[in-house]
Each structure stands twice: as structure tokens, then as C-alpha cells.
C-alpha positions as CSV (number, residue, x, y, z in Angstrom):
1,M,66.9,80.4,136.6
2,L,68.3,79.1,133.3
3,S,71.9,79.6,132.5
4,I,72.8,81.3,129.2
5,I,73.8,77.9,127.8
6,D,70.6,76.2,128.9
7,F,68.5,79.1,127.5
8,D,70.4,78.9,124.2
9,N,69.7,75.2,124.0
10,K,66.1,75.7,124.9
11,V,65.6,78.4,122.2
12,K,67.2,76.2,119.6
13,A,65.0,73.2,120.5
14,I,61.9,75.2,120.3
15,L,62.7,77.1,117.1
16,Y,64.0,74.2,115.0
17,P,60.7,72.7,114.0
18,Q,59.3,76.2,113.3
19,V,62.3,77.1,111.1
20,M,61.9,73.8,109.2
21,F,58.3,74.5,108.7
22,I,59.1,78.0,107.3
23,E,61.7,76.6,104.9
24,T,59.3,74.0,103.5
25,A,56.5,76.6,103.2
26,L,58.8,79.1,101.3
27,K,59.8,76.4,98.9
28,S,56.2,75.4,98.4
29,Y,55.2,79.0,97.5
30,A,58.1,79.3,95.1
31,L,57.3,75.9,93.5
32,E,53.7,76.8,93.1
33,M,54.6,80.1,91.4
34,I,57.1,78.4,89.1
35,I,54.6,75.9,87.9
36,R,51.8,78.5,87.6
37,E,53.8,81.1,85.7
38,G,56.4,78.9,83.9
39,K,54.0,76.0,83.3
40,T,57.0,73.6,83.7
41,K,58.8,71.4,86.1
42,S,62.0,71.3,84.0
43,F,65.0,73.1,85.4
44,S,66.2,73.9,81.9
45,E,63.0,75.6,81.0
46,I,62.9,77.4,84.4
47,Y,66.4,78.7,83.5
48,S,65.1,80.2,80.3
49,K,61.6,81.3,81.4
50,I,61.9,82.2,85.1
51,M,65.6,82.9,85.9
52,T,65.5,86.1,83.9
53,G,65.9,88.8,86.5
54,Y,69.0,90.1,84.7
55,K,66.6,91.5,82.1
56,S,65.6,94.2,84.6
57,Y,68.9,96.0,83.9
58,P,70.3,97.8,80.8
59,T,72.3,95.4,78.7
60,Q,75.5,97.3,79.0
61,S,75.3,98.0,82.8
62,E,77.3,96.4,85.5
63,Q,74.1,95.2,87.2
64,Y,73.2,93.3,84.1
65,K,76.6,91.6,84.0
66,K,76.5,90.8,87.7
67,A,72.9,89.4,87.6
68,Y,73.7,87.3,84.5
69,K,76.8,85.8,86.1
70,K,74.8,85.0,89.2
71,R,72.3,83.2,87.0
72,L,75.0,81.2,85.4
73,D,76.7,80.4,88.7
74,T,73.5,79.3,90.2
75,Y,72.7,77.1,87.3
76,N,76.1,75.4,87.5
77,R,75.9,74.9,91.3
78,I,72.5,73.3,91.1
79,H,73.8,70.9,88.4
80,M,76.7,70.1,90.7
81,A,74.3,69.5,93.5
82,I,72.5,67.0,91.3
83,A,75.8,65.3,90.4
84,N,76.8,65.1,94.1
85,A,73.4,63.7,95.1
86,F,73.6,61.1,92.4
87,G,77.1,60.1,93.6
88,A,75.7,59.8,97.1
89,D,72.8,57.5,95.8
90,N,70.1,60.0,96.6
91,N,66.8,58.2,96.0
92,I,65.0,61.0,94.2
93,V,67.9,62.0,91.9
94,S,68.9,58.4,91.2
95,H,65.3,57.4,90.3
96,Y,65.1,60.1,87.6
97,L,68.6,59.9,86.2
98,K,68.6,56.1,86.0
99,N,65.5,56.4,83.9
100,D,67.1,59.0,81.6
101,E,64.8,61.7,82.9
102,N,65.7,65.1,84.2
103,V,65.3,65.8,87.9
104,P,62.1,67.9,88.3
105,I,62.3,71.2,90.1
106,W,60.6,69.8,93.2
107,G,63.3,67.1,93.4
108,I,66.0,69.8,93.1
109,F,64.4,71.7,96.0
110,E,64.9,68.6,98.1
111,I,68.7,68.5,97.6
112,I,69.8,72.1,97.4
113,T,70.7,74.1,100.5
114,L,68.6,76.9,101.8
115,G,71.3,79.4,100.8
116,E,71.2,78.0,97.2
117,F,67.5,78.2,97.2
118,G,67.8,81.9,98.1
119,N,70.3,82.4,95.3
120,L,67.9,80.7,92.9
121,V,65.0,82.9,93.9
122,S,67.2,86.0,93.5
123,T,67.6,85.2,89.8
124,F,63.9,85.0,89.1
125,D,62.1,87.5,87.0
126,F,61.1,90.6,88.9
127,K,57.3,90.0,88.6
128,I,57.7,86.4,89.7
129,R,59.6,87.5,92.9
130,Q,56.8,90.0,93.6
131,Y,54.1,87.4,93.0
132,I,55.7,85.1,95.5
133,A,56.0,87.9,98.1
134,K,52.4,88.9,97.6
135,D,51.2,85.2,97.9
136,I,53.2,85.0,101.2
137,G,51.6,88.2,102.4
138,F,54.5,90.5,102.5
139,N,53.7,94.2,102.2
140,I,54.4,94.9,98.6
141,A,54.8,98.6,99.3
142,Y,58.2,97.6,100.7
143,D,59.2,95.5,97.7
144,S,59.9,97.9,94.9
145,K,63.1,95.9,94.1
146,G,61.6,92.5,94.5
147,I,64.0,91.4,97.2
148,L,61.8,90.6,100.2
149,V,61.5,86.8,99.5
150,E,65.2,86.2,99.0
151,K,66.1,88.4,102.1
152,S,63.7,86.4,104.3
153,I,65.3,83.2,103.0
154,F,68.9,84.3,103.8
155,I,67.9,85.5,107.3
156,M,66.3,82.1,107.8
157,K,69.3,80.3,106.4
158,D,71.7,81.8,109.0
159,L,69.3,80.9,111.9
160,R,68.6,77.4,110.5
161,N,72.3,76.6,110.0
162,A,73.2,77.7,113.5
163,I,70.5,75.6,115.1
164,A,71.2,72.6,112.9
165,H,74.9,72.7,113.7
166,N,74.2,73.4,117.4
167,N,76.1,76.7,117.3
168,V,75.5,79.5,119.8
169,V,72.4,81.6,118.9
170,F,71.7,83.9,121.8
171,D,74.2,86.6,120.7
172,T,73.4,86.2,116.9
173,R,77.1,85.5,116.0
174,F,75.7,83.3,113.3
175,N,74.5,86.3,111.3
176,T,76.5,86.3,108.0
177,N,74.5,88.8,106.1
178,A,73.7,92.5,106.5
179,I,70.0,92.6,107.1
180,N,68.2,94.7,104.5
181,K,66.9,98.0,105.9
182,T,63.7,97.8,103.9
183,F,63.0,94.3,105.3
184,K,63.6,95.5,108.9
185,S,61.3,98.5,108.2
186,M,58.5,96.2,106.9
187,I,58.7,94.0,110.0
188,M,58.7,96.9,112.4
189,N,55.7,98.5,110.6
190,D,53.7,95.2,110.5
191,T,54.5,94.1,114.0
192,K,54.4,97.6,115.6
193,I,57.7,96.6,117.3
194,S,60.4,99.3,117.0
195,E,64.1,98.9,116.9
196,I,64.4,95.5,115.3
197,Y,68.0,95.2,114.3
198,F,68.7,91.5,114.3
199,N,71.5,91.9,116.8
200,C,69.9,89.8,119.5
201,I,68.0,86.5,119.5
202,T,64.7,88.1,120.5
203,D,64.7,89.9,117.1
204,Y,65.0,86.5,115.4
205,I,62.2,85.2,117.5
206,V,60.1,88.1,116.4
207,F,61.1,87.3,112.8
208,V,60.1,83.6,113.2
209,A,56.7,84.6,114.7
210,Y,56.2,87.1,111.9
211,M,56.9,84.5,109.2
212,L,54.6,82.0,110.9
213,K,51.8,84.5,110.9
214,K,52.4,85.2,107.2
215,L,52.4,81.4,106.5
216,K,48.9,81.1,108.1
217,R,49.8,79.6,111.5
218,T,47.1,80.5,114.0
219,K,47.5,83.3,116.7
220,N,47.2,80.7,119.4
221,E,50.0,78.6,117.9
222,I,52.3,81.6,117.7
223,K,51.3,82.8,121.2
224,N,52.0,79.4,122.7
225,L,55.4,79.3,121.0
226,L,56.4,82.6,122.4
227,M,55.1,81.7,125.9
228,I,57.2,78.5,126.0
229,I,60.3,80.5,125.1
230,I,59.9,83.1,127.8
231,R,59.0,80.7,130.6
């Protein structure tokens, strides 16, 4: 019988490639939507055309101010990420900047953290966020606020960071965000599994399997993944 430490290491080894696949797929869905709706790969144009979620709120409201500040902060942090990548001789960033060209959005996706990617998505126009959620296959009936995509990214971010840094995962101490009730309700409804609270690793395993299904992995692939974990 596996010890807790051995089980923890086994789960991390099995989940890591799946988590990386999900991260890449989520960025691909977002990238496709940006290009389709914004018809641009320029971050400056994305800032003006796509990062407009603040417009959902009344101009004088606190929500408007908070959303606009998040937009500005995200813009600044992404430019800082570009500067840091250039200083570190990142091949993609260096290629474009040394040719006096702006780094395209796909290149930016390569250098920003998963958390920053979540922040970026959270600034998108409401309809863009819902389009991405619909393309992924989320139940739009649960997405009246257009938050499902960003919430899935932040859940994945905590799990990914814990695995990448070889932290303990079995007791979910890596969880840094309160899991949105609506997101939990959607997963419970779609999977027919009750009492998913993200307070144990099995809930995260269900979440990974759920995301893999939405991202078009086959039933056999998902079943095999789960069988390897429980053996």
C-alpha cells in the first residue's frame, strides 16, 4: 500500500502532463477568439478592443473603477513581463524587439504566468468571455457574469504551481482562491457528482477529468487516467 507521500508524488506525476495540456488548450481557445473577434495580434489593439470588460459597469460605480484599474495593472504587468523576458534573452521576445516589432499576443502567451493569463482574460469584454466559455463547452446557463473561463484558469493555476514546485497536493493546501459557487454547481450538475468542494485532491482530479472532457479528450483516455491514479 502506498504511503501518503508516495501517493502524493504519484498523483503529481500523472496530473502534470494533463495540467499542461489544459493550460495550452485554454490559451489556444483564448487566442483563437482574440484573433477572430479583434482581428489583431497586437497587444495594444487588444487592450483597446478586447480588454473592455470595465464597460459592463456604470461609469461612476466602484465596479467600473476596480475593473478599469485591473485593466491598467494587467497591461503594465504584461509589459514588465516582456521587459524581463528581453533581459533574459528570451528567443521569441528578442526576435521581435530586435527587429523593432511588437511582440504578438501568441508570443506574450508564451511568457506570462498562468495567473497573469487569468487576469488578462478577466479584463476581456463580457461577450468575448462568454464566447470562449461556449467554445470550450461550459454550460452558459451558469455564466451570467462571464466568469467561468477565468475561474477555471485560477483553479488550474494553483494545482499547476503546486505540482511544478513539487509541493504537497493531497490535502489541497495549495489552494489560494475561494472556489466560485457557480463553478462548483456547474461541475456537480455536469458530472452528476455531488459535494465537490475542492477541499481534497479527489475533487481536483474530477476537475481535471472534467476539463479534459470539455477539451475533447476521449472517454477512454480520461478513464485510463483515472484508473492509473486509483491503482
